[in-house]
KOLTI-702900 format. One record per residue (C-alpha): chain; x, y, z; residue in one letter; residue number from 1. Coordinates in steps of 0.5 Angstrom, whole numbers, padded with zeros to 4 digits. Each point is the difference from the previous one (the first is absolute). Example, Ala and Ser with C-alpha at 12.3 -4.5 7.8 and 13.67 -1.06 7.14 Angstrom:
KOLTI-702900
> A,0025,-0009,0016,a,1 $
> A,0002,0007,-0002,s,2 $
END
This chain:
KOLTI-702900
> A,0000,0000,0001,x,1 $
> A,0005,0004,0001,x,2 $
> A,0002,-0003,-0006,x,3 $
> A,-0004,0004,-0005,x,4 $
> A,-0001,0007,0003,x,5 $
> A,0007,0001,0000,x,6 $
> A,-0002,-0002,-0007,x,7 $
> A,-0004,0005,-0001,x,8 $
> A,0003,0005,0003,x,9 $
> A,0006,0000,-0006,x,10 $
> A,-0004,0000,-0005,x,11 $
> A,-0006,0007,0003,x,12 $
> A,0008,0003,0001,x,13 $
> A,0003,-0003,-0008,x,14 $
> A,-0006,0004,-0002,x,15 $
> A,0000,0006,0004,x,16 $
> A,0007,0001,-0002,x,17 $
> A,-0003,-0001,-0008,x,18 $
> A,-0005,0006,0002,x,19 $
> A,0005,0005,0003,x,20 $
> A,0005,-0002,-0006,x,21 $
> A,-0004,0001,-0005,x,22 $
> A,-0003,0007,0003,x,23 $
> A,0008,0002,0000,x,24 $
> A,0001,0000,-0007,x,25 $
> A,-0006,0002,-0002,x,26 $
> A,0002,0007,0005,x,27 $
> A,0007,0001,-0002,x,28 $
> A,-0002,0000,-0008,x,29 $
> A,-0002,0007,-0001,x,30 $
> A,-0008,0002,-0002,x,31 $
> A,0001,0001,-0009,x,32 $
> A,0007,-0004,-0001,x,33 $
> A,0001,-0004,-0005,x,34 $
> A,0005,-0006,-0002,x,35 $
> A,0000,0000,-0007,x,36 $
> A,-0002,0006,-0005,x,37 $
> A,-0008,0001,-0002,x,38 $
> A,0000,0002,-0007,x,39 $
> A,-0008,0003,0000,x,40 $
> A,-0003,0003,-0006,x,41 $
> A,-0005,0006,0002,x,42 $
> A,-0001,0003,-0008,x,43 $
> A,0001,-0003,-0006,x,44 $
> A,0000,0002,-0007,x,45 $
> A,-0005,-0002,-0005,x,46 $
> A,0007,-0002,-0005,x,47 $
> A,0006,-0001,0002,x,48 $
> A,0004,0003,-0005,x,49 $
> A,0006,0002,0003,x,50 $
> A,0003,-0005,0005,x,51 $
> A,0006,0001,0005,x,52 $
> A,0006,-0004,0000,x,53 $
> A,0007,-0001,0002,x,54 $
> A,0004,0004,-0002,x,55 $
> A,-0005,0006,-0001,x,56 $
> A,0000,0007,0002,x,57 $
> A,-0007,0001,0002,x,58 $
> A,-0004,0006,0004,x,59 $
> A,-0004,-0002,0007,x,60 $
> A,-0004,0005,0004,x,61 $
> A,0000,-0003,0008,x,62 $
> A,-0003,-0001,0006,x,63 $
> A,0005,-0003,0005,x,64 $
> A,-0003,-0001,0008,x,65 $
> A,0001,-0004,0005,x,66 $
> A,-0004,-0005,0003,x,67 $
> A,-0003,0004,0005,x,68 $
> A,-0002,0005,-0005,x,69 $
> A,0005,0005,0000,x,70 $
> A,0002,0004,-0007,x,71 $
> A,0009,-0001,-0001,x,72 $
> A,-0001,0004,-0006,x,73 $
> A,-0004,0001,-0007,x,74 $
> A,0001,0002,-0007,x,75 $
> A,-0007,0001,0000,x,76 $
> A,0001,0007,0004,x,77 $
> A,0006,0001,-0002,x,78 $
> A,-0004,0000,-0009,x,79 $
> A,0007,-0003,-0002,x,80 $
> A,-0001,-0008,-0001,x,81 $
> A,0006,-0004,0002,x,82 $
> A,0005,-0002,-0007,x,83 $
> A,0006,-0005,0001,x,84 $
> A,0002,-0007,-0004,x,85 $
> A,-0005,-0006,0002,x,86 $
> A,0005,-0006,0002,x,87 $
> A,0006,0003,0001,x,88 $
> A,0000,0001,0008,x,89 $
> A,0000,0007,0000,x,90 $
> A,-0007,-0001,0004,x,91 $
> A,-0002,-0005,0006,x,92 $
> A,-0001,-0006,-0002,x,93 $
> A,-0007,0000,0002,x,94 $
> A,0000,0005,-0007,x,95 $
> A,0004,-0003,-0005,x,96 $
> A,-0005,-0007,0002,x,97 $
> A,-0007,0003,0001,x,98 $
> A,0001,0005,-0005,x,99 $
> A,0001,-0006,-0006,x,100 $
> A,-0004,-0002,-0006,x,101 $
> A,-0005,0007,0002,x,102 $
> A,-0003,0004,-0005,x,103 $
> A,-0001,0009,-0001,x,104 $
> A,-0006,0001,0003,x,105 $
> A,0000,-0006,0006,x,106 $
> A,0000,0001,0006,x,107 $
> A,0003,-0004,0006,x,108 $
> A,0000,-0001,0006,x,109 $
> A,0007,-0003,0003,x,110 $
> A,0001,-0003,0007,x,111 $
> A,0007,-0002,0001,x,112 $
> A,0004,-0003,0006,x,113 $
> A,0005,0004,0004,x,114 $
> A,0005,-0005,-0005,x,115 $
> A,-0002,0002,-0005,x,116 $
> A,-0001,0007,0001,x,117 $
> A,0005,0004,0006,x,118 $
> A,0002,-0006,0003,x,119 $
> A,0002,-0001,0008,x,120 $
> A,0004,0008,-0001,x,121 $
> A,-0006,0003,-0002,x,122 $
> A,0001,0007,-0003,x,123 $
> A,0001,0007,0005,x,124 $
> A,-0005,0003,0001,x,125 $
> A,-0007,-0003,-0003,x,126 $
> A,0000,-0006,0000,x,127 $
> A,0003,-0004,0005,x,128 $
> A,0005,-0008,0001,x,129 $
> A,-0006,-0006,-0003,x,130 $
> A,-0005,0005,-0002,x,131 $
> A,-0005,-0004,-0005,x,132 $
> A,-0001,0006,-0005,x,133 $
> A,-0006,0001,-0004,x,134 $
> A,-0001,0004,-0008,x,135 $
> A,-0005,0002,-0004,x,136 $
> A,0003,0001,-0006,x,137 $
> A,-0002,0001,-0007,x,138 $
> A,0004,-0001,-0005,x,139 $
> A,0000,0006,-0005,x,140 $
> A,0004,-0001,-0005,x,141 $
> A,0006,-0005,-0004,x,142 $
> A,0006,0002,-0003,x,143 $
> A,-0003,0006,-0002,x,144 $
> A,-0006,-0002,-0002,x,145 $
> A,-0007,0002,0004,x,146 $
> A,-0008,-0003,0001,x,147 $
> A,-0001,0001,-0009,x,148 $
> A,0007,-0002,-0002,x,149 $
> A,0003,0006,-0002,x,150 $
> A,0006,0003,0001,x,151 $
> A,0001,0005,0005,x,152 $
> A,0005,0001,0005,x,153 $
> A,-0004,0004,0005,x,154 $
> A,-0007,-0003,0002,x,155 $
END
């Protein structure tokens, strides 16, 4: 009988330890953090005549936020899209991968884990170490060609 009570007590304590471990894991993960790149297409043009590929020079409007909603940068507010060569390492990995295949006029929401953003160091003063980044993006042009497919260096 004593053996049965001891066995029941051990099972109960094992279950309690398991519950505590699960709770600790859930609490330690910051709300809204991701471990892999997430790409959400918010708007896609009816036809995709111009698509972004590795090596293309692209213009992108963006709004960068932390998971708590704090905006740390925005080209929309400045009125000037950001231009860079896609896939060449000029920007964070989350952008180089998250904008591949986008069509001119397409709007995407990128949720970028720290390892594909600014890592454990962050980017002072606005981006803390280990931060998941959220970018609302709009592809404006690829190699100088905008929505209508016309050659314009400034849109």
